C-alpha positions, -999 to 999 in steps of 0.1 A, spaced: 838 225 -460 874 235 -467 863 257 -495 838 274 -473 863 280 -445 888 294 -470 861 318 -484 853 330 -449 889 335 -441 897 353 -473 867 376 -473 872 386 -437 909 392 -442 902 414 -472 875 433 -454 898 439 -424 925 452 -448 900 474 -465 888 489 -433 924 495 -422 931 513 -455 955 488 -469 930 479 -497 904 498 -516 868 489 -504 851 470 -532 814 464 -537 818 429 -524 835 441 -492 808 467 -487 780 440 -491 799 417 -468 800 444 -441 763 452 -445 753 416 -442 775 410 -412 760 441 -395 725 428 -402 733 394 -388 728 377 -422 749 349 -437 768 367 -465 759 356 -500 795 349 -509 796 323 -481 762 308 -489 772 296 -523 798 272 -506 776 264 -476 748 241 -468 712 255 -470 700 271 -438 675 298 -428 694 305 -396 707 340 -388 745 345 -389 752 338 -352 733 305 -351 746 295 -386 782 301 -375 778 282 -343 763 253 -363 792 255 -388 817 253 -360 801 221 -347 801 206 -382 838 214 -385 846 196 -352 
């Protein structure tokens, strides 16, 4: 679970920096942005997460419960 949380934190921080212009937008950042806008769990997160067919909002709420 710690690896998943670290991946989420790093990818969102990088995307935020890219959108602010501090970093160049990479293909991975662009894909992350598209998947977030479509309410899908990003693929870079799925490889560290448990299997689920839930949309992003429900998946994230479930993950928060599992962390607690």
